[in-house]
C-alpha positions, 0 to 999 in steps of 0.5 A: 509709154515707150516703144511699141513693136508688133506686126511689123510696125514700131512707134515711140509713144511719147509720155502722156500718150497711149498706144496699141498695135493689134490685129483682129483674129481671122475666123478659126484663130480664136473664139470671140470669148478669147478676145476683146471683140468678134473675129473678122467675117468668114473669109476676111483677111486682117492686118495691123491696126495702130492707134496712138492718142493723148487720150486713153485708149479703151479695149474693143475700140473700132478700127478707125477710133471713133470711140477715142475721137469722141473724147478728144479735147481741144489740144488732143489728137488721134492717129490711126495707121490701118493696113490693107491687103499687101496686093493693094500696095501696087494699086493707084490708091496707094501709089504714094511711097512712104509714110507721111511724116510732116503733115501740113496743118492747113491740110486738115479739114472738118470735111475729112472726118470719118464722123463729123464732130464739133470743132474737130478736123481730120486728114487722111493719106493712102500710101505704100511702104515696104510693099505694104498698103496703109491708110494714115488717118489723123483726127485733131480736137480743134481745127482752130488750134491745128497749128499747135496740135499738128507739130505734136502729131508729126513728132510721133510720125517721125518715130514710126517704123514699118518693116517688110512682111516676113516671107511665107515659109517654103512648102514641105516636100510631099515625100517628107514625114516632118510635121511642122508645128502650128500656132495661132495669134490671140491678138487684141481685137476691136469691135466691127471696124468703122468704114474707112474715112473718105476725102468727101464730105461725110455721107458720101461713098467711101473710096475703094482701096 
């Protein structure tokens, strides 16, 4: 598939894999009929979501990819890079610096899945990078084959690049008559997001970002 680059995130998608980088529209940016899912709730801010998998990705996927996880075979994997508010980067939950690039196969567990499915296992890491806050959530199709699957996941992680956010433009002085053009971003969207996966046994309360 080649390189994907959007919203300050880039990744080289291997042959035979599928990927997408998107941001759900906020209220007022586009109407629901202009996108492949409803906009965020009123007042909610949205940030980048990256999906990479060796199963085809469908339009309107949930943020944490439960749709794709259901279709994973025993040699398949799903990577989700979910971005939170930049202010969260300075909190304890995101204190780990830098995207993890070498996941330990033995760090995967059936108890770390957002939704428990037979034979599958998951891993999740919260971190900050370029003053941005992220969760990396990975699902593999077979816990027994984790030592064969996770090296393929790590090869994808090695190619991910995260850029600093663009600074906000300086305010226009009040004594000027210059009118700045405005634009809206009609990016692909998802259905209502899944709750973030947790490190607890499924059914427990999710962690607070």
